[in-house]
N, C-alpha and C positions, 0 to 999 in steps of 0.2 A: 575500916574499909575493907570491903573485900574486892576481890580483882574485878568482877561484873561491875560494880559501882565505878571504878576507875575506868575502865572500857566506856561505858556509857556516858561518863561526864567528858571524855576525850572525844568521842566520836560527836556528841552534842555541841563541844566547843568548836571543832572544826567546820561542822555544819553551819554555824551561827557567826563565825568571825574569819572566814576566808571570803574576802571580797573578790567578786568576779572569778570565783573558782567554784570548783564541785569537788566532792569525793566520789571516785569512780568505784562501782562495785566489783568485787566483792570486799565489803569491809570486814576483815578477818579476825575474829578474836577467839582465842583457843585456850579455856581454861584448864590447866592439869588438876586444880583443886579450888578451894574457896579463896586461895591467897596468892596463887601464881599462874601466870599464862603468859600468852603473847598476843601481840597485835600487829596486823600488818595491811597497810592501806595505801591508796595512790591519791593524791591532791592533784588536781589539774587546774592550772590557772589560765586565765582569759587569752594568753598568747599560746597555749597549748604546750607551755613547759609544764614540769611536773615535778611534785615531790613524792619519793617512795619514803615511807615511814615504817619503820621495825623496830619495835621493842619487846624485850623479855621482862616482865615487871613482877616484883613481889610486894605484897602489901601485908605481910605479916607482923609487921612492926606497927599496924594501923595507919601508915601513909605509904604511898606508891615509892618503890625503889626501882630505878630502871639497872637491872641487873647486866642486860646486853641493849646495845641501840645502834641504829644506822640511819642515819635522814641523807638520802642522795637526790640532790637536784640536778634536772637535767633540761637543757634548751636545745632546739634544734638538733636533738639526737645525740648530743654530747654533754657527758658530764660537767656540770660547773664546779660542785663541790660535793664531798660527802664527808659529814662527822660519823665517826664510829669508835668503838672501845674494844675493838678484835685485838688481843693482845699479840699482834705480829710486828710491832714496831717497837722493841724494846730500847731503841736508841733515842726515842722521843723522851725529851724530858717531862711530859704529862702523861706518860705511859700510864694506862692505856689509852687514854683519850687523845685523839688526834683528828686531823682534817686533812683531806685529799683534796687538792685544787688542781681544777681543769683536766682536760683530756691527757695532760702530760703526766698526771699523778704526782705532782710535787707533794710533799708532805709539810705538816705544819703542826707545831705543836698548840695545843687549845686545852682548857678546861672542858668540863661537860657541859654543853650547852642546853638550854631548855628548848623546849619546843617553840616558844614566843621568840627567843632569840634567832632561831633558824628561818621562822617565818618573816621576821623584821627583815633577816638579809635577804631573802627571796623578794620581799618588796622593793628592795634597794634596786635588784635586778630588773624587776618589772618596771621600776621607773626609767631604766635605760633602753627600753624597747622602743 
């Protein structure tokens, strides 16, 4: 799999599977070569909350590996959560993977989430609206 195929599949999946939501343009995909690149986009939900998605991806082994990622969900102008693997919290047992919670920026140890897990968590928040 090359990185362009991964980007196309991710965009198609988001466009088809986000209930009551939309992808905001631009949907940015930048490939540095056939196997490495980054993707950046925003998914806006029915209540105007949104998910900012950022991934640096390598497909050199034939399947996508998220080298770096951040999934940030905001409602009413405040961060609800952000998953990322920035190596700035070595005290977290799941380092570098962690989750920032709420505007107070509490930290929680987490394993690397799939995008489907992130979207399912957002669906829970949308159900509380």
